[in-house]
C-alpha positions as CSV (number, residue, x, y, z in Angstrom):
1,M,39.8,42.0,-51.9
2,S,42.2,40.5,-49.5
3,E,42.0,43.1,-47.2
4,A,38.1,43.0,-47.4
5,V,38.1,39.2,-45.8
6,P,38.8,39.3,-42.1
7,K,41.8,37.2,-40.9
8,Q,40.4,33.9,-39.5
9,T,42.4,33.4,-36.3
10,A,42.8,29.8,-35.0
11,L,40.0,28.9,-32.6
12,A,41.3,28.9,-28.8
13,E,41.7,25.7,-26.9
14,P,39.1,24.7,-24.7
15,A,39.6,25.1,-20.8
16,T,40.9,22.2,-19.1
17,H,40.0,22.7,-15.9
18,D,36.2,22.5,-14.5
19,V,34.7,26.0,-14.4
20,V,31.9,25.0,-12.2
21,A,34.1,23.5,-9.6
22,D,35.9,27.1,-9.7
23,H,32.5,28.7,-8.7
24,L,31.3,26.1,-6.2
25,G,33.7,24.6,-4.5
26,A,34.5,20.9,-4.5
27,A,32.5,20.1,-1.5
28,H,28.9,21.5,-2.9
29,A,26.0,19.1,-2.5
30,A,25.1,19.4,-6.0
31,E,28.3,17.8,-7.0
32,V,27.7,15.0,-4.8
33,N,26.6,11.5,-6.4
34,D,24.4,10.0,-3.9
35,N,24.0,7.1,-6.5
36,A,27.6,5.8,-6.2
37,D,27.0,3.1,-4.1
38,A,23.3,1.8,-5.1
39,S,23.2,-1.2,-3.5
40,H,20.5,-0.1,-1.0
41,L,18.5,0.9,-3.9
42,Q,18.5,-2.8,-5.1
43,A,17.1,-4.1,-1.8
44,G,13.4,-3.9,-2.7
45,E,10.8,-2.8,-0.3
46,A,10.9,-4.2,3.5
47,R,7.2,-3.1,4.5
48,H,5.1,-5.8,6.3
49,F,1.5,-6.4,6.8
50,E,2.3,-6.6,10.7
51,I,-1.5,-7.0,11.0
52,P,-2.2,-10.6,13.3
53,A,-3.9,-13.1,10.9
54,R,-7.1,-13.5,13.4
55,L,-7.9,-9.9,12.6
56,W,-7.8,-10.9,8.9
57,Y,-10.1,-13.6,9.6
58,A,-12.1,-11.6,11.7
59,M,-12.6,-9.5,8.6
60,I,-13.3,-12.4,6.1
61,V,-16.3,-13.5,8.8
62,F,-17.7,-10.1,8.8
63,Y,-18.0,-9.7,4.9
64,G,-19.4,-13.5,5.0
65,L,-22.1,-12.8,7.5
66,F,-23.0,-9.6,5.4
67,L,-23.2,-11.7,2.6
68,A,-25.2,-14.9,3.9
69,A,-27.8,-12.1,6.0
70,M,-28.2,-10.4,2.3
71,F,-28.7,-13.7,0.6
72,G,-31.6,-14.6,3.5
73,A,-33.3,-11.7,2.9
74,T,-33.3,-11.2,-0.7
75,G,-32.5,-14.7,-2.1
76,G,-33.3,-15.9,-5.4
77,G,-33.8,-14.1,-8.6
78,Y,-30.8,-11.5,-10.0
79,T,-30.1,-11.0,-6.2
80,T,-28.3,-14.4,-6.3
81,L,-26.3,-13.3,-9.2
82,I,-25.2,-9.9,-7.7
83,L,-23.9,-11.5,-4.2
84,V,-22.3,-14.2,-6.2
85,V,-20.6,-11.1,-7.5
86,A,-19.8,-9.3,-4.4
87,A,-18.6,-12.6,-2.9
88,G,-16.2,-12.7,-5.7
89,L,-15.0,-9.0,-4.9
90,V,-14.4,-10.0,-1.1
91,A,-12.3,-12.9,-2.6
92,M,-10.4,-11.2,-4.7
93,F,-9.9,-8.6,-2.4
94,F,-8.7,-11.1,0.3
95,G,-6.8,-12.9,-2.3
96,T,-4.5,-10.3,-3.4
97,A,-3.1,-9.9,-0.3
98,K,-2.6,-13.6,0.5
99,A,-1.0,-13.8,-3.3
100,T,1.4,-10.6,-2.0
101,L,2.4,-12.6,0.9
102,K,3.4,-15.5,-1.1
103,H,5.7,-13.7,-3.5
104,G,7.0,-11.8,-1.0
105,P,9.7,-12.2,1.7
106,V,8.7,-14.3,4.8
107,Q,6.8,-12.2,6.9
108,P,7.9,-12.0,10.5
109,R,5.4,-12.2,13.1
110,S,2.9,-9.4,14.1
111,P,4.4,-7.0,17.0
112,L,1.1,-7.4,18.4
113,E,2.1,-11.1,18.5
114,S,5.6,-11.0,19.6
115,G,5.1,-9.4,22.9
116,S,5.3,-5.8,22.1
117,F,1.6,-5.3,22.2
118,T,1.8,-2.0,20.2
119,L,1.9,-1.1,16.5
120,S,3.8,1.8,15.0
121,T,1.6,3.7,12.8
122,L,2.0,6.9,11.0
123,S,0.1,8.8,14.1
124,G,2.1,7.0,16.7
125,A,2.1,3.5,18.2
126,M,-1.4,2.2,19.0
127,R,-2.3,-1.2,21.0
128,E,-4.0,-4.3,20.2
129,R,-7.2,-3.2,21.0
130,E,-7.2,0.1,19.0
131,V,-5.9,-1.4,16.0
132,A,-8.8,-4.4,16.1
133,I,-11.2,-1.4,16.5
134,Q,-10.1,0.4,13.5
135,M,-9.6,-2.7,11.4
136,L,-13.1,-4.3,12.1
137,I,-15.1,-1.2,12.3
138,V,-16.2,-1.0,8.6
139,P,-16.7,-4.8,8.6
140,A,-18.6,-5.3,11.6
141,C,-21.3,-2.2,10.6
142,V,-21.5,-3.8,7.3
143,A,-22.5,-7.1,8.5
144,F,-24.9,-5.2,11.4
145,F,-26.7,-3.7,7.9
146,G,-26.9,-6.8,6.5
147,F,-28.7,-8.4,9.6
148,A,-30.8,-5.7,9.6
149,I,-31.9,-5.7,6.1
150,L,-32.7,-9.4,7.3
151,L,-34.9,-8.2,10.1
152,I,-36.8,-6.0,8.3
153,R,-37.6,-8.6,5.4
154,L,-38.6,-11.1,8.3
155,W,-40.7,-8.5,10.0
156,A,-42.5,-7.2,6.6
157,A,-43.0,-10.7,5.4
């Protein structure tokens, strides 16, 4: 019966060298630890709004004109509640941007105000006029729509 039981041999000692390094080489990109110095990851986001405050105020004015025109055209009843809710949403939109600015680092002056007169964007540098057109076209059209509704209401009455 002792011949039927195979002889148990001692397990081989584990390899003491790195087999992967033997095949890849020490300088392979997969072996490089890019997080060894992670201080750059702890710096936080460094993005800025870079838009002059006057453009933000112009947007607020356009939306305010729209709400005033709509109140003038439809004022009273349930539409007042709807316009108050819409005004609250506009206030939340601009208030969120203001709160974000207060909690972040101090924002530098806009490049459009600091003398370079261009703003770097994903599609290339834009002049101040181009930035203003892109930012204000929708609010201006919304305000125009509000006044068109007001004129139609006054003309029909």
